[in-house]
C-alpha positions as CSV (number, residue, x, y, z in Angstrom):
1,M,-1.6,11.2,3.2
2,I,-0.7,9.8,-0.1
3,I,3.0,9.7,-0.5
4,H,4.0,8.1,-4.0
5,I,6.9,6.3,-3.9
6,T,10.0,7.7,-6.3
7,S,13.2,6.2,-4.2
8,E,13.6,3.2,-2.1
9,E,15.3,5.7,0.5
10,Q,12.2,7.8,0.8
11,F,10.2,4.2,1.2
12,N,12.0,3.0,4.1
13,E,11.8,6.4,5.6
14,A,8.0,6.3,5.5
15,I,7.1,3.0,6.9
16,A,9.8,3.8,9.3
17,G,8.6,3.4,12.8
18,K,4.7,4.6,11.4
19,K,1.4,2.6,10.4
20,A,1.6,2.4,6.8
21,L,-0.6,1.0,4.4
22,V,1.7,-0.2,0.6
23,D,-0.2,0.0,-2.5
24,F,1.8,-2.3,-5.0
25,F,0.0,-1.5,-8.3
26,A,0.8,-0.8,-12.1
27,T,-1.2,1.5,-14.3
28,W,-2.2,-1.1,-16.8
29,C,-3.5,-3.3,-13.9
30,G,-7.2,-3.4,-13.9
31,P,-8.4,-4.7,-10.1
32,C,-5.5,-1.7,-9.1
33,S,-7.1,1.4,-10.8
34,M,-11.1,-0.1,-9.3
35,L,-8.8,-0.2,-5.5
36,A,-7.4,3.5,-6.3
37,P,-11.1,5.3,-5.5
38,T,-11.0,3.6,-1.9
39,I,-7.7,4.1,-1.1
40,D,-7.8,7.4,-1.9
41,K,-10.9,8.0,0.2
42,I,-8.9,6.1,3.6
43,A,-6.4,8.4,2.5
44,Y,-8.5,11.7,3.4
45,E,-10.2,10.1,6.2
46,R,-6.7,9.0,7.9
47,G,-4.1,11.6,8.7
48,D,-2.4,9.4,11.3
49,M,-1.1,6.6,8.9
50,N,1.2,7.0,5.6
51,I,-0.3,5.6,2.6
52,L,2.1,4.8,-0.5
53,K,1.6,3.8,-3.7
54,V,4.3,1.6,-5.4
55,D,4.6,1.5,-8.9
56,V,6.0,-2.1,-9.4
57,D,6.9,-1.7,-13.0
58,D,9.0,1.7,-11.7
59,H,10.0,-0.3,-8.9
60,P,10.7,-3.7,-9.0
61,E,13.3,-3.7,-6.5
62,I,10.9,-2.8,-3.6
63,A,8.2,-5.4,-5.0
64,K,11.2,-7.8,-5.2
65,R,12.0,-7.0,-1.4
66,F,8.5,-7.9,-0.2
67,N,7.9,-10.7,-2.7
68,V,4.9,-8.9,-5.1
69,V,4.2,-11.3,-7.7
70,S,0.7,-10.4,-7.9
71,I,-1.2,-7.3,-7.7
72,P,-2.8,-5.5,-6.4
73,T,-0.8,-6.5,-3.5
74,L,-1.2,-4.3,0.2
75,I,1.2,-4.8,2.9
76,L,0.0,-2.8,6.2
77,F,3.0,-1.8,8.6
78,D,1.9,-1.2,12.2
79,P,5.1,-0.6,14.7
80,G,5.3,-3.8,16.7
81,Q,3.4,-5.8,15.2
82,A,4.3,-8.5,11.7
83,P,3.3,-6.9,8.8
84,K,-0.1,-8.0,6.9
85,V,-0.5,-8.9,3.3
86,Q,-3.4,-8.3,1.4
87,I,-3.4,-9.9,-2.1
88,G,-6.0,-9.2,-5.0
89,F,-8.8,-6.3,-4.5
90,L,-11.0,-5.6,-1.7
91,P,-14.1,-4.3,-1.2
92,E,-14.6,-0.8,0.9
93,A,-15.6,-3.1,4.1
94,A,-13.0,-5.8,3.6
95,L,-10.2,-3.0,3.3
96,R,-10.9,-1.2,5.9
97,K,-11.1,-4.6,8.3
98,F,-7.5,-5.3,7.0
99,I,-6.4,-1.8,8.4
100,G,-8.0,-2.2,11.5
101,I,-10.7,1.0,11.0
């Protein structure tokens, strides 16, 4: 399921104790637009994880909290593990490997 983040509270609830992939993006970012269809495809396939879209222009406070300085930035939250960070565009196979699927 894709969750378009509208508040920090919503963000916190969506990552709490769940496997979640967070896509920090901007509408004007070319590599972000190239990555979006692959993220949508994975979201359709995977009902067991939340996929969050955070527009850094709309929510700079969330981006700052996670030290996002370049986009796209992906952060994978998996309960019991340290968050994994990937900066930049990934082809589908590499994105699947990053997520662990």
